[in-house]
MARKE-155049 format. One record per atom (N, C-alpha, C, O): x, y negated, z negated; residue number from 1; residue in three letters; atom name. Coordinates in Angstrom, 1 decimal. Layout:
N
ATOM:c1:c2:c3:n:res:atom
ATOM:X:Y:Z:NUM:ALA:CA
...
***
This chain:
90
ATOM:c1:c2:c3:n:res:atom
ATOM:60.4:-75.9:-73.3:1:MET:N
ATOM:61.1:-75.9:-72.0:1:MET:CA
ATOM:60.0:-76.3:-71.0:1:MET:C
ATOM:58.9:-75.7:-71.0:1:MET:O
ATOM:60.4:-77.1:-70.1:2:ALA:N
ATOM:59.4:-77.6:-69.1:2:ALA:CA
ATOM:59.1:-76.4:-68.1:2:ALA:C
ATOM:58.0:-76.5:-67.6:2:ALA:O
ATOM:59.9:-75.5:-67.9:3:ALA:N
ATOM:59.7:-74.4:-66.9:3:ALA:CA
ATOM:58.5:-73.5:-67.4:3:ALA:C
ATOM:57.8:-73.0:-66.5:3:ALA:O
ATOM:58.4:-73.4:-68.7:4:THR:N
ATOM:57.3:-72.5:-69.1:4:THR:CA
ATOM:55.9:-73.2:-69.0:4:THR:C
ATOM:54.9:-72.6:-68.8:4:THR:O
ATOM:55.9:-74.5:-69.2:5:VAL:N
ATOM:54.6:-75.3:-69.1:5:VAL:CA
ATOM:54.3:-75.6:-67.6:5:VAL:C
ATOM:53.2:-75.4:-67.1:5:VAL:O
ATOM:55.3:-76.2:-66.9:6:LEU:N
ATOM:55.2:-76.5:-65.5:6:LEU:CA
ATOM:55.8:-75.4:-64.7:6:LEU:C
ATOM:57.0:-75.2:-64.8:6:LEU:O
ATOM:55.0:-74.8:-63.9:7:ASN:N
ATOM:55.5:-73.7:-63.1:7:ASN:CA
ATOM:55.9:-74.2:-61.7:7:ASN:C
ATOM:55.2:-73.9:-60.7:7:ASN:O
ATOM:57.0:-74.9:-61.7:8:SER:N
ATOM:57.5:-75.4:-60.4:8:SER:CA
ATOM:59.0:-75.2:-60.3:8:SER:C
ATOM:59.7:-75.1:-61.3:8:SER:O
ATOM:59.5:-75.2:-59.0:9:PRO:N
ATOM:60.9:-75.0:-58.8:9:PRO:CA
ATOM:61.7:-76.1:-59.5:9:PRO:C
ATOM:62.8:-75.8:-60.0:9:PRO:O
ATOM:61.2:-77.3:-59.4:10:HIS:N
ATOM:62.0:-78.4:-60.0:10:HIS:CA
ATOM:62.1:-78.3:-61.5:10:HIS:C
ATOM:63.1:-78.6:-62.1:10:HIS:O
ATOM:61.0:-77.9:-62.2:11:ALA:N
ATOM:61.0:-77.7:-63.6:11:ALA:CA
ATOM:62.0:-76.6:-64.0:11:ALA:C
ATOM:62.7:-76.7:-65.0:11:ALA:O
ATOM:62.0:-75.5:-63.3:12:ILE:N
ATOM:62.9:-74.4:-63.5:12:ILE:CA
ATOM:64.4:-74.9:-63.4:12:ILE:C
ATOM:65.2:-74.6:-64.2:12:ILE:O
ATOM:64.6:-75.7:-62.3:13:GLU:N
ATOM:66.0:-76.2:-62.1:13:GLU:CA
ATOM:66.4:-77.1:-63.2:13:GLU:C
ATOM:67.5:-77.1:-63.7:13:GLU:O
ATOM:65.5:-78.0:-63.7:14:MET:N
ATOM:65.8:-78.9:-64.7:14:MET:CA
ATOM:66.0:-78.2:-66.1:14:MET:C
ATOM:66.9:-78.6:-66.8:14:MET:O
ATOM:65.3:-77.1:-66.3:15:SER:N
ATOM:65.4:-76.3:-67.5:15:SER:CA
ATOM:66.8:-75.7:-67.5:15:SER:C
ATOM:67.5:-75.7:-68.6:15:SER:O
ATOM:67.3:-75.1:-66.4:16:ALA:N
ATOM:68.6:-74.5:-66.3:16:ALA:CA
ATOM:69.7:-75.6:-66.5:16:ALA:C
ATOM:70.7:-75.3:-67.1:16:ALA:O
ATOM:69.4:-76.8:-66.0:17:TYR:N
ATOM:70.4:-77.9:-66.1:17:TYR:CA
ATOM:70.6:-78.3:-67.6:17:TYR:C
ATOM:71.7:-78.5:-68.0:17:TYR:O
ATOM:69.4:-78.3:-68.3:18:VAL:N
ATOM:69.5:-78.7:-69.8:18:VAL:CA
ATOM:70.3:-77.6:-70.5:18:VAL:C
ATOM:71.1:-77.9:-71.4:18:VAL:O
ATOM:70.0:-76.3:-70.2:19:VAL:N
ATOM:70.7:-75.3:-70.9:19:VAL:CA
ATOM:72.2:-75.3:-70.6:19:VAL:C
ATOM:73.0:-75.2:-71.5:19:VAL:O
ATOM:72.6:-75.6:-69.4:20:ARG:N
ATOM:74.0:-75.7:-69.0:20:ARG:CA
ATOM:74.6:-76.9:-69.8:20:ARG:C
ATOM:75.8:-76.8:-70.2:20:ARG:O
ATOM:73.9:-78.0:-69.9:21:ALA:N
ATOM:74.4:-79.1:-70.6:21:ALA:CA
ATOM:74.7:-78.8:-72.1:21:ALA:C
ATOM:75.7:-79.2:-72.6:21:ALA:O
ATOM:73.8:-78.1:-72.7:22:PHE:N
ATOM:74.0:-77.7:-74.1:22:PHE:CA
ATOM:75.2:-76.7:-74.2:22:PHE:C
ATOM:75.9:-76.8:-75.2:22:PHE:O
ATOM:75.3:-75.8:-73.3:23:VAL:N
ATOM:76.5:-74.9:-73.3:23:VAL:CA
ATOM:77.8:-75.7:-73.2:23:VAL:C
ATOM:78.7:-75.4:-74.0:23:VAL:O
ATOM:77.8:-76.6:-72.3:24:LYS:N
ATOM:79.1:-77.5:-72.2:24:LYS:CA
ATOM:79.3:-78.3:-73.4:24:LYS:C
ATOM:80.5:-78.4:-73.9:24:LYS:O
ATOM:78.2:-78.8:-74.0:25:LEU:N
ATOM:78.4:-79.6:-75.3:25:LEU:CA
ATOM:78.9:-78.7:-76.4:25:LEU:C
ATOM:79.8:-79.1:-77.1:25:LEU:O
ATOM:78.4:-77.5:-76.5:26:ARG:N
ATOM:79.0:-76.5:-77.5:26:ARG:CA
ATOM:80.4:-76.2:-77.3:26:ARG:C
ATOM:81.2:-76.2:-78.2:26:ARG:O
ATOM:80.8:-76.0:-76.0:27:GLU:N
ATOM:82.2:-75.7:-75.7:27:GLU:CA
ATOM:83.1:-76.9:-76.0:27:GLU:C
ATOM:84.2:-76.8:-76.5:27:GLU:O
ATOM:82.6:-78.1:-75.7:28:ALA:N
ATOM:83.4:-79.3:-76.0:28:ALA:CA
ATOM:83.6:-79.5:-77.5:28:ALA:C
ATOM:84.7:-79.9:-78.0:28:ALA:O
ATOM:82.5:-79.2:-78.3:29:LEU:N
ATOM:82.7:-79.3:-79.7:29:LEU:CA
ATOM:83.6:-78.3:-80.3:29:LEU:C
ATOM:84.4:-78.6:-81.2:29:LEU:O
ATOM:83.6:-77.1:-79.7:30:ALA:N
ATOM:84.6:-76.1:-80.2:30:ALA:CA
ATOM:86.0:-76.5:-79.8:30:ALA:C
ATOM:86.9:-76.3:-80.6:30:ALA:O
ATOM:86.1:-77.0:-78.6:31:SER:N
ATOM:87.5:-77.5:-78.2:31:SER:CA
ATOM:87.9:-78.6:-79.1:31:SER:C
ATOM:89.1:-78.7:-79.4:31:SER:O
ATOM:87.0:-79.6:-79.4:32:ASN:N
ATOM:87.4:-80.7:-80.3:32:ASN:CA
ATOM:87.8:-80.2:-81.7:32:ASN:C
ATOM:88.7:-80.7:-82.3:32:ASN:O
ATOM:87.1:-79.1:-82.2:33:THR:N
ATOM:87.5:-78.6:-83.5:33:THR:CA
ATOM:88.9:-78.0:-83.4:33:THR:C
ATOM:89.7:-78.1:-84.3:33:THR:O
ATOM:89.2:-77.3:-82.3:34:GLU:N
ATOM:90.5:-76.7:-82.1:34:GLU:CA
ATOM:91.6:-77.9:-82.1:34:GLU:C
ATOM:92.6:-77.8:-82.7:34:GLU:O
ATOM:91.3:-78.9:-81.3:35:LEU:N
ATOM:92.2:-80.0:-81.2:35:LEU:CA
ATOM:92.4:-80.7:-82.5:35:LEU:C
ATOM:93.5:-81.2:-82.9:35:LEU:O
ATOM:91.3:-80.9:-83.3:36:ALA:N
ATOM:91.4:-81.5:-84.6:36:ALA:CA
ATOM:92.3:-80.7:-85.5:36:ALA:C
ATOM:93.1:-81.3:-86.3:36:ALA:O
ATOM:92.2:-79.4:-85.5:37:GLY:N
ATOM:93.1:-78.6:-86.3:37:GLY:CA
ATOM:94.5:-78.7:-85.9:37:GLY:C
ATOM:95.4:-78.8:-86.7:37:GLY:O
ATOM:94.7:-78.7:-84.6:38:ARG:N
ATOM:96.1:-78.9:-84.1:38:ARG:CA
ATOM:96.7:-80.2:-84.5:38:ARG:C
ATOM:97.8:-80.4:-84.8:38:ARG:O
ATOM:95.8:-81.3:-84.4:39:LEU:N
ATOM:96.3:-82.6:-84.7:39:LEU:CA
ATOM:96.6:-82.7:-86.2:39:LEU:C
ATOM:97.6:-83.3:-86.6:39:LEU:O
ATOM:95.8:-82.1:-87.0:40:GLU:N
ATOM:96.0:-82.1:-88.5:40:GLU:CA
ATOM:97.4:-81.4:-88.8:40:GLU:C
ATOM:98.1:-81.8:-89.6:40:GLU:O
ATOM:97.7:-80.3:-88.1:41:GLY:N
ATOM:98.9:-79.6:-88.2:41:GLY:CA
ATOM:100.1:-80.5:-87.8:41:GLY:C
ATOM:101.1:-80.5:-88.5:41:GLY:O
ATOM:100.0:-81.2:-86.7:42:LEU:N
ATOM:101.0:-82.1:-86.3:42:LEU:CA
ATOM:101.2:-83.2:-87.3:42:LEU:C
ATOM:102.4:-83.6:-87.6:42:LEU:O
ATOM:100.2:-83.8:-87.9:43:GLU:N
ATOM:100.3:-84.8:-88.9:43:GLU:CA
ATOM:101.0:-84.3:-90.1:43:GLU:C
ATOM:101.9:-85.0:-90.6:43:GLU:O
ATOM:100.7:-83.1:-90.5:44:LYS:N
ATOM:101.4:-82.5:-91.7:44:LYS:CA
ATOM:102.9:-82.3:-91.4:44:LYS:C
ATOM:103.7:-82.7:-92.3:44:LYS:O
ATOM:103.2:-81.8:-90.2:45:SER:N
ATOM:104.6:-81.6:-89.9:45:SER:CA
ATOM:105.4:-82.9:-89.8:45:SER:C
ATOM:106.5:-83.0:-90.1:45:SER:O
ATOM:104.7:-83.9:-89.2:46:LEU:N
ATOM:105.3:-85.3:-89.1:46:LEU:CA
ATOM:105.5:-85.9:-90.5:46:LEU:C
ATOM:106.6:-86.5:-90.7:46:LEU:O
ATOM:104.6:-85.7:-91.4:47:ALA:N
ATOM:104.8:-86.2:-92.8:47:ALA:CA
ATOM:106.0:-85.5:-93.4:47:ALA:C
ATOM:106.8:-86.2:-94.1:47:ALA:O
ATOM:106.1:-84.2:-93.2:48:THR:N
ATOM:107.2:-83.5:-93.8:48:THR:CA
ATOM:108.5:-83.9:-93.2:48:THR:C
ATOM:109.5:-84.1:-93.9:48:THR:O
ATOM:108.5:-84.1:-91.9:49:LEU:N
ATOM:109.7:-84.6:-91.2:49:LEU:CA
ATOM:110.1:-86.0:-91.7:49:LEU:C
ATOM:111.3:-86.2:-91.9:49:LEU:O
ATOM:109.1:-86.8:-91.8:50:ASP:N
ATOM:109.4:-88.2:-92.3:50:ASP:CA
ATOM:110.0:-88.2:-93.7:50:ASP:C
ATOM:110.9:-89.0:-93.9:50:ASP:O
ATOM:109.5:-87.4:-94.5:51:ALA:N
ATOM:110.0:-87.3:-95.9:51:ALA:CA
ATOM:111.4:-86.8:-95.9:51:ALA:C
ATOM:112.3:-87.3:-96.6:51:ALA:O
ATOM:111.7:-85.8:-95.1:52:ARG:N
ATOM:113.1:-85.3:-95.0:52:ARG:CA
ATOM:114.0:-86.3:-94.4:52:ARG:C
ATOM:115.1:-86.4:-94.9:52:ARG:O
ATOM:113.6:-87.0:-93.4:53:THR:N
ATOM:114.4:-88.1:-92.8:53:THR:CA
ATOM:114.7:-89.2:-93.8:53:THR:C
ATOM:115.8:-89.6:-93.9:53:THR:O
ATOM:113.7:-89.6:-94.5:54:ARG:N
ATOM:113.9:-90.7:-95.5:54:ARG:CA
ATOM:114.9:-90.2:-96.6:54:ARG:C
ATOM:115.8:-91.0:-97.0:54:ARG:O
ATOM:114.8:-88.9:-97.0:55:LYS:N
ATOM:115.7:-88.4:-98.0:55:LYS:CA
ATOM:117.2:-88.4:-97.4:55:LYS:C
ATOM:118.1:-88.7:-98.1:55:LYS:O
ATOM:117.3:-88.0:-96.2:56:GLN:N
ATOM:118.6:-87.9:-95.5:56:GLN:CA
ATOM:119.2:-89.3:-95.4:56:GLN:C
ATOM:120.4:-89.5:-95.7:56:GLN:O
ATOM:118.4:-90.3:-95.0:57:PHE:N
ATOM:119.0:-91.7:-95.0:57:PHE:CA
ATOM:119.4:-92.1:-96.3:57:PHE:C
ATOM:120.4:-92.8:-96.5:57:PHE:O
ATOM:118.6:-91.8:-97.4:58:ALA:N
ATOM:119.0:-92.2:-98.7:58:ALA:CA
ATOM:120.3:-91.6:-99.1:58:ALA:C
ATOM:121.1:-92.2:-99.8:58:ALA:O
ATOM:120.5:-90.3:-98.8:59:GLU:N
ATOM:121.7:-89.7:-99.1:59:GLU:CA
ATOM:122.9:-90.3:-98.4:59:GLU:C
ATOM:124.0:-90.4:-99.0:59:GLU:O
ATOM:122.7:-90.6:-97.1:60:VAL:N
ATOM:123.8:-91.3:-96.4:60:VAL:CA
ATOM:124.2:-92.6:-97.0:60:VAL:C
ATOM:125.3:-92.9:-97.1:60:VAL:O
ATOM:123.1:-93.4:-97.3:61:TYR:N
ATOM:123.4:-94.7:-97.9:61:TYR:CA
ATOM:124.1:-94.6:-99.2:61:TYR:C
ATOM:125.0:-95.4:-99.5:61:TYR:O
ATOM:123.7:-93.6:-100.0:62:THR:N
ATOM:124.3:-93.4:-101.3:62:THR:CA
ATOM:125.8:-93.0:-101.1:62:THR:C
ATOM:126.7:-93.5:-101.8:62:THR:O
ATOM:126.0:-92.1:-100.2:63:ALA:N
ATOM:127.4:-91.7:-99.9:63:ALA:CA
ATOM:128.3:-92.8:-99.4:63:ALA:C
ATOM:129.4:-92.9:-99.7:63:ALA:O
ATOM:127.7:-93.7:-98.5:64:MET:N
ATOM:128.4:-94.9:-98.0:64:MET:CA
ATOM:128.8:-95.8:-99.2:64:MET:C
ATOM:129.9:-96.3:-99.2:64:MET:O
ATOM:127.9:-96.0:-100.1:65:ARG:N
ATOM:128.2:-96.9:-101.2:65:ARG:CA
ATOM:129.2:-96.3:-102.1:65:ARG:C
ATOM:130.1:-97.0:-102.7:65:ARG:O
ATOM:129.2:-95.0:-102.3:66:ALA:N
ATOM:130.1:-94.3:-103.2:66:ALA:CA
ATOM:131.5:-94.2:-102.6:66:ALA:C
ATOM:132.5:-94.1:-103.4:66:ALA:O
ATOM:131.6:-94.2:-101.3:67:ASP:N
ATOM:132.9:-94.1:-100.7:67:ASP:CA
ATOM:133.8:-95.3:-100.9:67:ASP:C
ATOM:135.0:-95.2:-100.9:67:ASP:O
ATOM:133.2:-96.5:-101.1:68:ASP:N
ATOM:134.0:-97.7:-101.1:68:ASP:CA
ATOM:133.8:-98.4:-102.5:68:ASP:C
ATOM:132.8:-99.2:-102.7:68:ASP:O
ATOM:134.6:-98.1:-103.5:69:PRO:N
ATOM:134.4:-98.7:-104.8:69:PRO:CA
ATOM:134.8:-100.1:-104.8:69:PRO:C
ATOM:134.3:-100.9:-105.7:69:PRO:O
ATOM:135.5:-100.6:-103.9:70:ASN:N
ATOM:135.9:-102.1:-103.8:70:ASN:CA
ATOM:135.0:-102.8:-102.8:70:ASN:C
ATOM:135.4:-103.7:-102.1:70:ASN:O
ATOM:133.8:-102.3:-102.6:71:ARG:N
ATOM:132.9:-102.9:-101.6:71:ARG:CA
ATOM:132.7:-104.4:-101.7:71:ARG:C
ATOM:132.8:-105.1:-100.7:71:ARG:O
ATOM:132.6:-104.9:-102.9:72:ALA:N
ATOM:132.3:-106.3:-103.0:72:ALA:CA
ATOM:133.6:-107.1:-102.7:72:ALA:C
ATOM:133.5:-108.3:-102.4:72:ALA:O
ATOM:134.8:-106.5:-102.8:73:LYS:N
ATOM:136.0:-107.2:-102.5:73:LYS:CA
ATOM:136.5:-107.0:-101.1:73:LYS:C
ATOM:137.5:-107.6:-100.7:73:LYS:O
ATOM:135.8:-106.3:-100.3:74:SER:N
ATOM:136.2:-106.1:-98.9:74:SER:CA
ATOM:136.1:-107.4:-98.1:74:SER:C
ATOM:135.1:-108.1:-98.4:74:SER:O
ATOM:137.0:-107.6:-97.2:75:PRO:N
ATOM:136.9:-108.9:-96.4:75:PRO:CA
ATOM:135.6:-109.1:-95.7:75:PRO:C
ATOM:135.3:-110.3:-95.4:75:PRO:O
ATOM:134.9:-108.1:-95.3:76:ALA:N
ATOM:133.7:-108.3:-94.5:76:ALA:CA
ATOM:132.6:-108.9:-95.4:76:ALA:C
ATOM:131.7:-109.5:-94.9:76:ALA:O
ATOM:132.7:-108.8:-96.7:77:ASN:N
ATOM:131.7:-109.3:-97.6:77:ASN:CA
ATOM:132.0:-110.7:-98.2:77:ASN:C
ATOM:131.3:-111.2:-98.9:77:ASN:O
ATOM:133.2:-111.2:-97.8:78:ARG:N
ATOM:133.6:-112.6:-98.3:78:ARG:CA
ATOM:133.1:-113.6:-97.3:78:ARG:C
ATOM:132.9:-113.4:-96.1:78:ARG:O
ATOM:132.9:-114.8:-97.9:79:ILE:N
ATOM:132.5:-115.9:-97.0:79:ILE:CA
ATOM:133.8:-116.8:-97.0:79:ILE:C
ATOM:134.3:-117.3:-98.0:79:ILE:O
ATOM:134.2:-117.1:-95.8:80:TYR:N
ATOM:135.4:-117.9:-95.6:80:TYR:CA
ATOM:135.1:-119.3:-95.2:80:TYR:C
ATOM:134.1:-119.5:-94.4:80:TYR:O
ATOM:135.8:-120.2:-95.7:81:ARG:N
ATOM:135.6:-121.6:-95.3:81:ARG:CA
ATOM:136.9:-122.1:-94.7:81:ARG:C
ATOM:138.0:-121.7:-95.2:81:ARG:O
ATOM:136.8:-123.0:-93.8:82:ARG:N
ATOM:138.0:-123.7:-93.3:82:ARG:CA
ATOM:138.6:-124.6:-94.3:82:ARG:C
ATOM:137.8:-125.1:-95.2:82:ARG:O
ATOM:139.9:-124.9:-94.3:83:PRO:N
ATOM:140.4:-125.8:-95.3:83:PRO:CA
ATOM:139.8:-127.2:-95.2:83:PRO:C
ATOM:139.6:-127.7:-94.1:83:PRO:O
ATOM:139.4:-127.7:-96.3:84:GLY:N
ATOM:138.7:-129.0:-96.3:84:GLY:CA
ATOM:137.2:-129.0:-96.1:84:GLY:C
ATOM:136.6:-130.0:-96.2:84:GLY:O
ATOM:136.7:-127.8:-95.8:85:GLN:N
ATOM:135.2:-127.7:-95.5:85:GLN:CA
ATOM:134.5:-127.7:-96.8:85:GLN:C
ATOM:134.9:-127.0:-97.8:85:GLN:O
ATOM:133.4:-128.5:-96.9:86:VAL:N
ATOM:132.7:-128.7:-98.1:86:VAL:CA
ATOM:131.5:-127.7:-98.1:86:VAL:C
ATOM:130.9:-127.4:-97.0:86:VAL:O
ATOM:131.2:-127.1:-99.2:87:GLU:N
ATOM:130.1:-126.1:-99.3:87:GLU:CA
ATOM:128.8:-126.9:-99.3:87:GLU:C
ATOM:128.6:-127.9:-100.0:87:GLU:O
ATOM:127.9:-126.4:-98.4:88:ARG:N
ATOM:126.6:-127.1:-98.3:88:ARG:CA
ATOM:125.6:-126.3:-99.2:88:ARG:C
ATOM:125.6:-125.1:-99.2:88:ARG:O
ATOM:124.8:-127.0:-99.9:89:ARG:N
ATOM:123.8:-126.4:-100.7:89:ARG:CA
ATOM:122.4:-127.0:-100.2:89:ARG:C
ATOM:122.3:-128.1:-99.8:89:ARG:O
ATOM:121.5:-126.1:-100.2:90:LEU:N
ATOM:120.1:-126.4:-99.7:90:LEU:CA
ATOM:119.3:-127.1:-100.8:90:LEU:C
ATOM:118.2:-127.5:-100.6:90:LEU:O
***
């Protein structure tokens, strides 16, 4: 520490400034550790929520398919052509 070697008011002031800076740095690191823990918890809950949501969508789609045994024959799934219209092939 400069204050012990240099016995001046400016050296003492700078020594206190350095100590305060290290205290703030330690507090910031502790805060970041807390934030990192909270972020990790949020990521885990989001992953769980995402998995549950995907499962629910899969169940809905399965139920929708199971409700309509004639799905392939429903008019919405047919392709209609006007009389005389020729089928185009690519």
